[in-house]
DRENNULO-407924 format. One record per residue (C-alpha): residue number from 1; residue in three letters; chain; x, y, z. Coordinates in nm, 4 decimals, decimal comma, padded with zeros to 6 digits. Layout:
// residues N
{i NUM	aa ALA	ch A	X X	Y Y	Z Z} .
...
//
This chain:
// residues 225
{i 1	aa MET	ch A	X 15,0065	Y 03,5079	Z 05,6477} .
{i 2	aa ASN	ch A	X 14,8819	Y 03,8388	Z 05,7631} .
{i 3	aa CYS	ch A	X 14,7513	Y 03,9915	Z 05,4499} .
{i 4	aa LEU	ch A	X 14,6282	Y 04,3616	Z 05,4262} .
{i 5	aa ALA	ch A	X 14,4611	Y 04,4490	Z 05,1067} .
{i 6	aa LEU	ch A	X 14,3629	Y 04,7659	Z 04,9623} .
{i 7	aa GLU	ch A	X 14,0539	Y 04,7748	Z 04,6913} .
{i 8	aa PHE	ch A	X 14,0316	Y 05,1555	Z 04,6095} .
{i 9	aa ALA	ch A	X 13,9331	Y 05,0943	Z 04,2250} .
{i 10	aa TYR	ch A	X 13,5813	Y 05,1323	Z 04,2373} .
{i 11	aa GLU	ch A	X 13,3247	Y 05,4024	Z 04,4193} .
{i 12	aa ARG	ch A	X 13,2854	Y 05,1121	Z 04,6952} .
{i 13	aa ARG	ch A	X 13,6680	Y 05,1365	Z 04,8488} .
{i 14	aa SER	ch A	X 13,7315	Y 04,8761	Z 05,1264} .
{i 15	aa VAL	ch A	X 14,0215	Y 04,7322	Z 05,2880} .
{i 16	aa ALA	ch A	X 14,0623	Y 04,3824	Z 05,4219} .
{i 17	aa PHE	ch A	X 14,3233	Y 04,2011	Z 05,6693} .
{i 18	aa SER	ch A	X 14,3632	Y 03,8478	Z 05,7186} .
{i 19	aa TYR	ch A	X 14,4685	Y 03,7652	Z 06,0672} .
{i 20	aa ARG	ch A	X 14,4961	Y 03,4452	Z 06,2596} .
{i 21	aa GLY	ch A	X 14,2367	Y 03,2810	Z 06,0274} .
{i 22	aa ARG	ch A	X 13,9988	Y 03,5602	Z 06,0582} .
{i 23	aa VAL	ch A	X 13,9287	Y 03,8031	Z 05,7531} .
{i 24	aa PHE	ch A	X 13,8126	Y 04,1417	Z 05,8796} .
{i 25	aa GLU	ch A	X 13,7270	Y 04,4101	Z 05,6617} .
{i 26	aa VAL	ch A	X 13,5789	Y 04,8180	Z 05,6450} .
{i 27	aa VAL	ch A	X 13,4094	Y 04,9726	Z 05,3606} .
{i 28	aa GLN	ch A	X 13,3693	Y 05,3237	Z 05,2402} .
{i 29	aa ALA	ch A	X 13,0650	Y 05,3102	Z 05,0371} .
{i 30	aa GLY	ch A	X 13,1035	Y 05,6915	Z 04,8375} .
{i 31	aa GLY	ch A	X 13,2804	Y 06,0053	Z 04,8636} .
{i 32	aa ARG	ch A	X 13,4913	Y 06,2079	Z 04,6721} .
{i 33	aa HIS	ch A	X 13,7753	Y 06,1595	Z 04,9583} .
{i 34	aa THR	ch A	X 13,9095	Y 05,8356	Z 05,0691} .
{i 35	aa PRO	ch A	X 14,0490	Y 05,8281	Z 05,4419} .
{i 36	aa ALA	ch A	X 14,3042	Y 05,5594	Z 05,3387} .
{i 37	aa VAL	ch A	X 14,5319	Y 05,5312	Z 05,6636} .
{i 38	aa GLY	ch A	X 14,1988	Y 05,5896	Z 05,8590} .
{i 39	aa LEU	ch A	X 14,0527	Y 05,2626	Z 05,6899} .
{i 40	aa ILE	ch A	X 14,3816	Y 05,0877	Z 05,7467} .
{i 41	aa HIS	ch A	X 14,3717	Y 05,1705	Z 06,1267} .
{i 42	aa ALA	ch A	X 14,0249	Y 05,0604	Z 06,1713} .
{i 43	aa VAL	ch A	X 14,0651	Y 04,7361	Z 06,0030} .
{i 44	aa LEU	ch A	X 14,3483	Y 04,6676	Z 06,1992} .
{i 45	aa GLU	ch A	X 14,1681	Y 04,7996	Z 06,5124} .
{i 46	aa GLN	ch A	X 13,8713	Y 04,5592	Z 06,4540} .
{i 47	aa ALA	ch A	X 14,1225	Y 04,2516	Z 06,4123} .
{i 48	aa GLY	ch A	X 14,2775	Y 04,3731	Z 06,7338} .
{i 49	aa ALA	ch A	X 14,6145	Y 04,3923	Z 06,5641} .
{i 50	aa ARG	ch A	X 14,9180	Y 04,6438	Z 06,5392} .
{i 51	aa PRO	ch A	X 15,0716	Y 04,7768	Z 06,2256} .
{i 52	aa GLY	ch A	X 15,3248	Y 04,5407	Z 06,2936} .
{i 53	aa ASP	ch A	X 15,1355	Y 04,2609	Z 06,2288} .
{i 54	aa VAL	ch A	X 15,0937	Y 04,3221	Z 05,8703} .
{i 55	aa GLU	ch A	X 15,3119	Y 04,0690	Z 05,6764} .
{i 56	aa ARG	ch A	X 15,1894	Y 04,1369	Z 05,3182} .
{i 57	aa LEU	ch A	X 15,0184	Y 04,4127	Z 05,0949} .
{i 58	aa VAL	ch A	X 14,7634	Y 04,3224	Z 04,8100} .
{i 59	aa VAL	ch A	X 14,6841	Y 04,6333	Z 04,6474} .
{i 60	aa GLY	ch A	X 14,3903	Y 04,6399	Z 04,3844} .
{i 61	aa LEU	ch A	X 14,5666	Y 04,7739	Z 04,0401} .
{i 62	aa GLY	ch A	X 14,2215	Y 04,8194	Z 03,8492} .
{i 63	aa PRO	ch A	X 14,1239	Y 04,8793	Z 03,6102} .
{i 64	aa GLY	ch A	X 13,9140	Y 05,1292	Z 03,7566} .
{i 65	aa SER	ch A	X 13,9225	Y 05,4526	Z 03,9362} .
{i 66	aa TYR	ch A	X 14,2973	Y 05,5724	Z 03,8313} .
{i 67	aa THR	ch A	X 14,2762	Y 05,8185	Z 04,1002} .
{i 68	aa GLY	ch A	X 14,1702	Y 05,5641	Z 04,3710} .
{i 69	aa VAL	ch A	X 14,4437	Y 05,2813	Z 04,2661} .
{i 70	aa ARG	ch A	X 14,7160	Y 05,5256	Z 04,2830} .
{i 71	aa LEU	ch A	X 14,5927	Y 05,6380	Z 04,5928} .
{i 72	aa ALA	ch A	X 14,6383	Y 05,2520	Z 04,7272} .
{i 73	aa ILE	ch A	X 14,9866	Y 05,2401	Z 04,5145} .
{i 74	aa SER	ch A	X 15,0696	Y 05,5671	Z 04,7447} .
{i 75	aa ALA	ch A	X 14,9510	Y 05,3980	Z 05,0380} .
{i 76	aa ALA	ch A	X 15,1386	Y 05,0788	Z 05,0007} .
{i 77	aa GLN	ch A	X 15,4356	Y 05,2755	Z 04,8723} .
{i 78	aa GLY	ch A	X 15,4493	Y 05,4422	Z 05,2494} .
{i 79	aa TRP	ch A	X 15,4355	Y 05,1227	Z 05,4423} .
{i 80	aa GLN	ch A	X 15,6868	Y 04,9088	Z 05,2280} .
{i 81	aa LEU	ch A	X 15,9578	Y 05,2125	Z 05,2824} .
{i 82	aa ALA	ch A	X 15,8670	Y 05,2182	Z 05,6457} .
{i 83	aa THR	ch A	X 15,8650	Y 04,8775	Z 05,7073} .
{i 84	aa GLY	ch A	X 15,9826	Y 04,6607	Z 05,4394} .
{i 85	aa VAL	ch A	X 15,6909	Y 04,4547	Z 05,4244} .
{i 86	aa ASP	ch A	X 15,5794	Y 04,2349	Z 05,1302} .
{i 87	aa CYS	ch A	X 15,3924	Y 04,3994	Z 04,8263} .
{i 88	aa VAL	ch A	X 15,1597	Y 04,1992	Z 04,5617} .
{i 89	aa GLY	ch A	X 14,9687	Y 04,4282	Z 04,3007} .
{i 90	aa TRP	ch A	X 14,6988	Y 04,2268	Z 04,1696} .
{i 91	aa SER	ch A	X 14,4218	Y 04,2939	Z 03,9086} .
{i 92	aa SER	ch A	X 14,1003	Y 04,4142	Z 04,0543} .
{i 93	aa PHE	ch A	X 13,9307	Y 04,1729	Z 03,7816} .
{i 94	aa GLU	ch A	X 14,0475	Y 03,8822	Z 03,9641} .
{i 95	aa GLY	ch A	X 13,8910	Y 04,0131	Z 04,2815} .
{i 96	aa LEU	ch A	X 13,5646	Y 04,0654	Z 04,0587} .
{i 97	aa ALA	ch A	X 13,5449	Y 03,7337	Z 03,9046} .
{i 98	aa ARG	ch A	X 13,5985	Y 03,5811	Z 04,2767} .
{i 99	aa ALA	ch A	X 13,2613	Y 03,7973	Z 04,3421} .
{i 100	aa GLY	ch A	X 13,1229	Y 03,6922	Z 04,0337} .
{i 101	aa SER	ch A	X 13,1382	Y 03,3030	Z 04,1162} .
{i 102	aa ARG	ch A	X 12,8524	Y 03,3265	Z 04,3848} .
{i 103	aa THR	ch A	X 12,6327	Y 03,3877	Z 04,1264} .
{i 104	aa GLY	ch A	X 12,6252	Y 03,0527	Z 03,9967} .
{i 105	aa LEU	ch A	X 12,7109	Y 03,1315	Z 03,6234} .
{i 106	aa THR	ch A	X 12,9531	Y 02,9844	Z 03,4199} .
{i 107	aa ARG	ch A	X 13,0469	Y 03,2545	Z 03,2094} .
{i 108	aa ALA	ch A	X 12,9980	Y 03,6199	Z 03,1713} .
{i 109	aa THR	ch A	X 13,1405	Y 03,9031	Z 03,0972} .
{i 110	aa LEU	ch A	X 13,2817	Y 04,1891	Z 03,3518} .
{i 111	aa ALA	ch A	X 13,2395	Y 04,5440	Z 03,3115} .
{i 112	aa VAL	ch A	X 13,4141	Y 04,8566	Z 03,4446} .
{i 113	aa ASP	ch A	X 13,3481	Y 05,2320	Z 03,4405} .
{i 114	aa ALA	ch A	X 13,6411	Y 05,3510	Z 03,2611} .
{i 115	aa GLN	ch A	X 13,5484	Y 05,7330	Z 03,2131} .
{i 116	aa ARG	ch A	X 13,4788	Y 05,8895	Z 02,8696} .
{i 117	aa VAL	ch A	X 13,1593	Y 05,7048	Z 02,8214} .
{i 118	aa GLU	ch A	X 13,3694	Y 05,3605	Z 02,7700} .
{i 119	aa MET	ch A	X 13,3507	Y 05,0487	Z 02,9536} .
{i 120	aa ALA	ch A	X 13,6893	Y 04,8103	Z 03,0612} .
{i 121	aa LEU	ch A	X 13,5407	Y 04,4480	Z 02,9675} .
{i 122	aa ALA	ch A	X 13,6901	Y 04,1204	Z 03,0163} .
{i 123	aa PRO	ch A	X 13,5501	Y 03,7783	Z 02,9578} .
{i 124	aa VAL	ch A	X 13,5662	Y 03,5213	Z 03,2467} .
{i 125	aa GLU	ch A	X 13,4893	Y 03,1544	Z 03,3349} .
{i 126	aa TRP	ch A	X 13,3815	Y 02,9353	Z 03,6278} .
{i 127	aa ALA	ch A	X 13,5086	Y 02,5868	Z 03,6784} .
{i 128	aa PRO	ch A	X 13,2555	Y 02,3850	Z 03,8827} .
{i 129	aa ASP	ch A	X 13,5127	Y 02,4174	Z 04,1743} .
{i 130	aa GLY	ch A	X 13,4460	Y 02,7788	Z 04,2197} .
{i 131	aa SER	ch A	X 13,8111	Y 02,8936	Z 04,0355} .
{i 132	aa HIS	ch A	X 13,7853	Y 03,1157	Z 03,7248} .
{i 133	aa ARG	ch A	X 13,9823	Y 03,2584	Z 03,4767} .
{i 134	aa VAL	ch A	X 13,9448	Y 03,5957	Z 03,3127} .
{i 135	aa GLY	ch A	X 14,0384	Y 03,6698	Z 02,9658} .
{i 136	aa ALA	ch A	X 14,1976	Y 03,9905	Z 02,8254} .
{i 137	aa ILE	ch A	X 14,0700	Y 04,3237	Z 02,9037} .
{i 138	aa GLN	ch A	X 13,9333	Y 04,5652	Z 02,6293} .
{i 139	aa LEU	ch A	X 13,7976	Y 04,8818	Z 02,6190} .
{i 140	aa VAL	ch A	X 13,4350	Y 04,9307	Z 02,4301} .
{i 141	aa SER	ch A	X 13,1992	Y 05,2053	Z 02,4241} .
{i 142	aa TRP	ch A	X 12,8970	Y 05,2170	Z 02,6491} .
{i 143	aa GLN	ch A	X 12,6687	Y 05,1568	Z 02,3126} .
{i 144	aa GLU	ch A	X 12,8786	Y 04,8469	Z 02,2509} .
{i 145	aa VAL	ch A	X 12,7883	Y 04,6796	Z 02,6513} .
{i 146	aa ARG	ch A	X 12,4383	Y 04,7542	Z 02,5886} .
{i 147	aa LEU	ch A	X 12,4013	Y 04,6159	Z 02,2041} .
{i 148	aa ARG	ch A	X 12,6284	Y 04,3044	Z 02,3975} .
{i 149	aa ALA	ch A	X 12,3699	Y 04,2797	Z 02,6225} .
{i 150	aa ALA	ch A	X 12,0640	Y 04,2938	Z 02,4061} .
{i 151	aa ALA	ch A	X 12,1942	Y 04,0206	Z 02,2222} .
{i 152	aa GLY	ch A	X 12,1959	Y 03,7981	Z 02,5234} .
{i 153	aa GLU	ch A	X 12,5510	Y 03,8677	Z 02,7036} .
{i 154	aa VAL	ch A	X 12,5775	Y 03,8382	Z 03,0478} .
{i 155	aa ILE	ch A	X 12,7455	Y 04,1728	Z 03,1753} .
{i 156	aa LEU	ch A	X 12,8353	Y 04,1824	Z 03,5759} .
{i 157	aa GLY	ch A	X 13,0003	Y 04,4795	Z 03,7232} .
{i 158	aa PRO	ch A	X 12,9968	Y 04,7162	Z 03,9972} .
{i 159	aa GLY	ch A	X 12,7372	Y 05,0013	Z 03,9452} .
{i 160	aa LEU	ch A	X 12,5215	Y 04,7915	Z 03,6866} .
{i 161	aa PRO	ch A	X 12,2878	Y 04,8525	Z 03,6036} .
{i 162	aa GLY	ch A	X 12,2403	Y 05,1667	Z 03,7386} .
{i 163	aa SER	ch A	X 12,5237	Y 05,3492	Z 03,5304} .
{i 164	aa LEU	ch A	X 12,4159	Y 05,1994	Z 03,1827} .
{i 165	aa GLY	ch A	X 12,0562	Y 05,0636	Z 03,2721} .
{i 166	aa VAL	ch A	X 12,1905	Y 04,7099	Z 03,1409} .
{i 167	aa GLY	ch A	X 12,3658	Y 04,4224	Z 03,3555} .
{i 168	aa LEU	ch A	X 12,3754	Y 04,2851	Z 03,7056} .
{i 169	aa GLY	ch A	X 12,5297	Y 04,4413	Z 03,9724} .
{i 170	aa LEU	ch A	X 12,8952	Y 04,3114	Z 04,1416} .
{i 171	aa GLU	ch A	X 12,9738	Y 04,4101	Z 04,4590} .
{i 172	aa PRO	ch A	X 13,3699	Y 04,4950	Z 04,4776} .
{i 173	aa SER	ch A	X 13,5759	Y 04,3827	Z 04,8231} .
{i 174	aa ALA	ch A	X 13,9035	Y 04,3471	Z 04,8983} .
{i 175	aa ILE	ch A	X 13,8186	Y 04,0080	Z 05,0437} .
{i 176	aa ASP	ch A	X 13,7840	Y 03,9077	Z 04,7170} .
{i 177	aa LEU	ch A	X 14,0758	Y 04,0555	Z 04,6457} .
{i 178	aa LEU	ch A	X 14,2555	Y 03,8407	Z 04,8703} .
{i 179	aa ALA	ch A	X 14,0680	Y 03,5382	Z 04,8284} .
{i 180	aa SER	ch A	X 14,1415	Y 03,5513	Z 04,4263} .
{i 181	aa LEU	ch A	X 14,5212	Y 03,5463	Z 04,5169} .
{i 182	aa PRO	ch A	X 14,7464	Y 03,2316	Z 04,4475} .
{i 183	aa VAL	ch A	X 14,9052	Y 03,0395	Z 04,6675} .
{i 184	aa HIS	ch A	X 15,2579	Y 03,1845	Z 04,6121} .
{i 185	aa PRO	ch A	X 15,1597	Y 03,5569	Z 04,4738} .
{i 186	aa LEU	ch A	X 15,4770	Y 03,7337	Z 04,2997} .
{i 187	aa THR	ch A	X 15,5958	Y 03,9898	Z 04,5139} .
{i 188	aa THR	ch A	X 15,7158	Y 04,3424	Z 04,3839} .
{i 189	aa PRO	ch A	X 15,8746	Y 04,6827	Z 04,4925} .
{i 190	aa ALA	ch A	X 15,6232	Y 04,9130	Z 04,6105} .
{i 191	aa GLU	ch A	X 15,7988	Y 05,1570	Z 04,3974} .
{i 192	aa ALA	ch A	X 15,7544	Y 04,9567	Z 04,0776} .
{i 193	aa LEU	ch A	X 15,3676	Y 04,8716	Z 04,1093} .
{i 194	aa SER	ch A	X 15,1176	Y 05,0913	Z 03,8409} .
{i 195	aa PRO	ch A	X 14,7590	Y 05,1013	Z 03,7972} .
{i 196	aa VAL	ch A	X 14,6172	Y 04,9207	Z 03,4914} .
{i 197	aa TYR	ch A	X 14,5592	Y 05,1742	Z 03,2254} .
{i 198	aa LEU	ch A	X 14,4116	Y 05,0953	Z 02,9008} .
{i 199	aa ARG	ch A	X 14,4344	Y 05,3725	Z 02,7001} .
{i 200	aa GLU	ch A	X 14,7820	Y 05,4351	Z 02,4948} .
{i 201	aa ALA	ch A	X 14,9584	Y 05,7236	Z 02,6165} .
{i 202	aa GLN	ch A	X 14,9734	Y 06,0298	Z 02,3917} .
{i 203	aa PHE	ch A	X 15,2167	Y 06,2766	Z 02,4622} .
{i 204	aa VAL	ch A	X 15,4479	Y 06,5159	Z 02,2321} .
{i 205	aa LYS	ch A	X 15,7952	Y 06,5106	Z 02,2982} .
{i 206	aa ALA	ch A	X 15,9358	Y 06,8309	Z 02,4566} .
{i 207	aa PRO	ch A	X 16,2215	Y 06,9824	Z 02,2100} .
{i 208	aa PRO	ch A	X 16,5839	Y 06,9955	Z 02,3312} .
{i 209	aa SER	ch A	X 16,6763	Y 07,2423	Z 02,5886} .
{i 210	aa ARG	ch A	X 16,8697	Y 07,5745	Z 02,4999} .
{i 211	aa ASN	ch A	X 17,1159	Y 07,7016	Z 02,6673} .
{i 212	aa TRP	ch A	X 17,0362	Y 08,0505	Z 02,6891} .
{i 213	aa ALA	ch A	X 17,3190	Y 08,1877	Z 02,8484} .
{i 214	aa GLU	ch A	X 17,5416	Y 08,0884	Z 02,5380} .
{i 215	aa SER	ch A	X 17,2863	Y 08,1938	Z 02,2865} .
{i 216	aa GLU	ch A	X 17,2766	Y 08,5323	Z 02,4345} .
{i 217	aa ALA	ch A	X 17,6441	Y 08,5868	Z 02,5378} .
{i 218	aa VAL	ch A	X 17,7513	Y 08,9300	Z 02,4170} .
{i 219	aa PRO	ch A	X 18,0904	Y 08,9010	Z 02,1802} .
{i 220	aa THR	ch A	X 18,3887	Y 08,9470	Z 02,3481} .
{i 221	aa SER	ch A	X 18,5149	Y 09,1583	Z 02,0233} .
{i 222	aa LEU	ch A	X 18,3110	Y 09,3894	Z 01,7992} .
{i 223	aa PRO	ch A	X 18,3728	Y 09,3360	Z 01,4372} .
{i 224	aa ARG	ch A	X 18,5730	Y 09,6474	Z 01,2722} .
{i 225	aa THR	ch A	X 18,4123	Y 09,8677	Z 01,0502} .
//
């Protein structure tokens, strides 16, 4: 199946396209503006394909850049609305684990910047055949990550050790996101996709609306004096 993958959860944002037995990729190394449509057209042009050749969209849902993930979801929603193409939402940590399999390690901890001086962490184990298993994701402070690294825990992640001064760097890739998919992934309506968000939502419920027209209405008759 011809699959187009969008991985915008990290500063290195990429689009990959699996087409006729080959995989093509275009990358934006950094910058605040991500030309999603331009990246998609570039990878299709590289493959010699047309938009109608895309049979499935795969979206990296994070954790990572909330803005980047929302951008990828928006692109998928527009594409599915226009064409009806299948859509798959997939944890970006699965792609990172696939990239980490090339390190030759058997176990490590994946780490991604979660902003607010916190990191999203998940344990990962690799089998001899290259398959992997990612554990539960949690939020921890930067200081805890440094303490774990000092205690001998192997930390892997994009931007490490540049951001924390510890750990080993991993280069995220939409190609690895594609490669980490199961044979028969679960498809979903693009409108139902949402970023992996680890913080509890905090909000204050608004008070009931007040009908000002009724409360401020002038009485139809005046009281007698």
